C-alpha positions as CSV (number, residue, x, y, z in Angstrom):
1,M,-7.1,-13.9,-1.7
2,S,-6.3,-16.8,0.8
3,S,-8.6,-19.3,1.7
4,L,-9.1,-20.4,4.8
5,L,-8.3,-23.3,4.0
6,T,-5.0,-22.5,2.9
7,F,-4.4,-22.1,6.6
8,L,-5.4,-25.3,7.6
9,R,-3.7,-27.7,5.4
10,P,-0.7,-29.5,5.8
11,I,2.4,-29.4,3.3
12,P,0.8,-31.8,0.2
13,L,2.5,-34.1,-0.3
14,S,1.6,-35.5,-3.7
15,G,-0.9,-34.0,-6.0
16,V,1.3,-30.7,-6.2
17,E,1.4,-29.8,-9.8
18,R,2.4,-25.7,-9.4
19,V,4.8,-24.6,-7.0
20,L,5.0,-20.0,-6.7
21,I,7.8,-19.4,-4.7
22,V,8.2,-15.5,-4.0
23,Q,11.3,-13.5,-3.3
24,T,10.4,-12.6,-0.1
25,G,13.9,-12.1,0.6
26,E,17.0,-11.4,-0.3
27,G,17.9,-12.8,-4.1
28,A,21.3,-14.7,-2.4
29,S,19.2,-16.6,-1.0
30,V,16.1,-17.4,-4.1
31,P,18.9,-20.7,-6.0
32,D,18.8,-22.6,-2.6
33,L,14.9,-21.9,-2.1
34,T,14.3,-22.8,-5.4
35,A,16.5,-26.8,-5.5
36,R,14.8,-26.2,-1.9
37,V,11.7,-26.4,-3.7
38,R,12.4,-29.1,-6.2
39,G,13.6,-31.4,-4.0
40,L,10.2,-31.7,-2.0
41,F,8.2,-31.2,-5.0
42,A,9.9,-32.9,-8.5
43,E,7.3,-33.6,-10.5
44,A,5.2,-29.3,-9.8
45,R,5.7,-26.7,-12.7
46,V,7.7,-24.0,-10.8
47,D,7.6,-20.5,-11.5
48,V,9.4,-17.6,-9.2
49,L,8.3,-14.0,-8.9
50,L,12.0,-11.9,-8.2
51,R,12.3,-8.6,-6.5
52,E,13.3,-5.8,-9.9
53,A,16.6,-5.4,-7.7
54,D,17.7,-8.9,-8.0
55,A,16.5,-9.6,-11.8
56,D,19.9,-10.4,-12.9
57,L,19.2,-14.0,-11.1
58,R,16.4,-14.8,-13.7
59,E,19.7,-15.8,-15.5
60,T,20.7,-18.7,-13.8
61,L,17.2,-19.8,-12.8
62,D,16.6,-23.5,-13.6
63,V,12.1,-23.1,-13.4
64,A,10.0,-23.7,-16.3
65,R,8.8,-19.4,-15.6
66,V,10.8,-16.6,-14.4
67,R,9.1,-12.4,-13.1
68,V,9.6,-10.4,-12.3
69,A,8.3,-7.1,-9.8
70,R,9.1,-4.1,-10.6
71,W,7.5,-0.5,-9.1
72,E,5.5,0.5,-11.8
73,E,3.5,-3.1,-12.6
74,R,3.0,-4.1,-8.7
75,Y,-1.0,-2.9,-9.6
76,A,-1.2,-5.5,-12.9
77,L,1.3,-7.6,-11.1
78,L,-1.7,-9.8,-8.6
79,P,-4.5,-9.1,-10.8
80,E,-2.5,-11.3,-13.2
81,L,-1.0,-13.5,-10.4
82,R,-4.0,-14.2,-9.1
83,R,-5.8,-15.4,-12.5
84,E,-3.3,-18.4,-11.5
85,Q,-3.8,-21.5,-9.3
86,F,-0.8,-22.5,-7.7
87,D,-1.0,-26.0,-5.4
88,V,2.0,-24.7,-3.3
89,V,3.7,-20.8,-2.3
90,A,6.8,-21.1,-1.8
91,I,8.3,-17.5,0.6
92,R,11.3,-17.2,3.4
93,V,11.1,-16.6,6.8
94,G,14.8,-15.1,8.5
95,G,16.7,-11.9,8.0
96,A,15.5,-8.9,5.6
97,T,12.8,-9.0,4.1
98,S,10.9,-7.9,0.8
99,E,8.2,-5.4,-1.3
100,L,7.1,-9.0,-2.1
101,R,6.4,-9.8,1.2
102,L,2.5,-10.1,2.1
103,L,1.4,-11.1,-1.9
104,P,1.7,-14.6,-0.9
105,F,-1.3,-14.2,1.2
106,L,-2.8,-12.3,-1.8
107,L,-2.8,-15.0,-4.1
108,R,-5.4,-18.1,-5.3
109,T,-3.1,-21.2,-2.8
110,K,-4.4,-24.0,-1.3
111,S,-0.9,-24.0,0.8
112,I,2.1,-21.1,2.2
113,V,5.1,-23.3,2.7
114,A,8.0,-21.2,4.8
115,F,11.0,-22.5,4.1
116,D,14.1,-21.4,7.7
117,D,17.8,-20.3,7.3
118,Q,18.3,-24.3,7.1
119,M,16.3,-24.6,4.4
120,Q,13.0,-26.3,6.6
121,A,9.5,-26.6,5.2
122,R,7.0,-25.7,7.2
123,A,3.3,-24.7,6.4
124,V,2.1,-21.7,6.8
125,T,-0.8,-23.1,9.5
126,L,-3.4,-20.5,11.5
127,L,-1.0,-22.0,14.6
128,R,3.0,-20.4,13.1
129,L,0.5,-17.2,11.7
130,P,2.1,-15.0,14.0
131,G,5.0,-16.0,14.6
132,I,5.8,-15.9,10.3
133,V,4.0,-12.3,10.4
134,A,6.3,-11.3,12.5
135,H,9.3,-12.8,11.2
136,L,8.6,-11.1,8.3
137,G,8.4,-8.2,9.4
138,L,5.7,-7.0,10.0
139,L,4.8,-6.3,14.0
140,G,8.1,-4.2,14.3
141,G,11.2,-5.0,16.7
142,G,14.1,-4.0,18.2
143,N,16.4,-5.9,20.5
144,S,15.7,-3.7,24.0
145,A,14.4,-4.5,27.0
146,F,11.1,-2.6,26.4
147,G,10.7,-3.9,23.1
148,S,11.8,-7.7,24.5
149,V,9.0,-6.9,27.3
150,R,6.2,-5.6,24.4
151,R,7.1,-8.8,22.1
152,S,5.5,-11.3,25.5
153,V,2.7,-9.6,25.8
154,A,2.4,-9.3,22.7
155,K,2.6,-13.2,22.6
156,A,0.8,-13.3,25.9
157,F,-2.1,-11.4,25.1
158,L,-2.8,-10.2,21.4
159,T,-1.7,-13.2,19.7
160,P,-5.1,-15.3,20.1
161,I,-7.0,-12.0,19.2
162,V,-4.9,-10.3,16.6
163,S,-5.9,-15.0,15.3
164,L,-9.2,-14.4,15.5
165,A,-9.6,-11.2,13.7
166,A,-7.0,-13.2,11.4
167,L,-8.9,-15.4,10.6
168,A,-12.9,-12.8,10.7
169,V,-11.1,-11.2,8.0
170,L,-10.6,-14.1,6.0
171,L,-13.7,-15.1,6.5
172,V,-14.7,-11.8,5.1
173,S,-13.1,-11.4,2.4
174,N,-13.6,-13.8,0.6
175,G,-16.9,-14.6,1.0
176,W,-16.7,-10.6,-0.9
177,L,-13.8,-12.0,-4.0
178,R,-16.3,-14.9,-4.0
179,L,-20.0,-13.2,-3.8
180,R,-18.3,-10.2,-6.6
181,G,-16.7,-13.1,-9.0
182,R,-20.0,-14.4,-8.8
183,L,-21.7,-11.5,-9.0
184,R,-19.4,-10.3,-12.8
185,G,-19.9,-14.3,-14.0
186,Y,-16.9,-15.6,-13.6
187,R,-16.7,-19.2,-11.6
């Protein structure tokens, strides 16, 4: 799981060596996202994780490595990706979401950077985390009047509570992962 520092850091502007782009939206946006990431982190090695439905994009992307997340390999994918250290994990928010939407939060990375519809980069910090969660479709929604009232109430009252709970979960799980690693003899 990402460490607490992941959600406190701004976008790193130097020293980025490895970037992983995780397809959290439509496949059509991946080439634009890749170009934008290359513009921000010109010297970095860029890897892309695509969902199986968009595997045909593999040949069109000019990156170091393209992986395809197959449903039947989902239990092997996370441990494989967690063995690697990425400086930045990039996602796109807005629009439709894919089954890979939670993966960036489970990887070992220094920063998570979210790109909006205009390809503007924003670091995923504790202050922006509720908005990113909403964009990734994890809160539900709807365009009814009741949905608007529910979102307003959630924003005003539940967002601070959820943020504190998320912080506690991150701290506990990060501590557990580190302790478990030391007990197993890993660094």
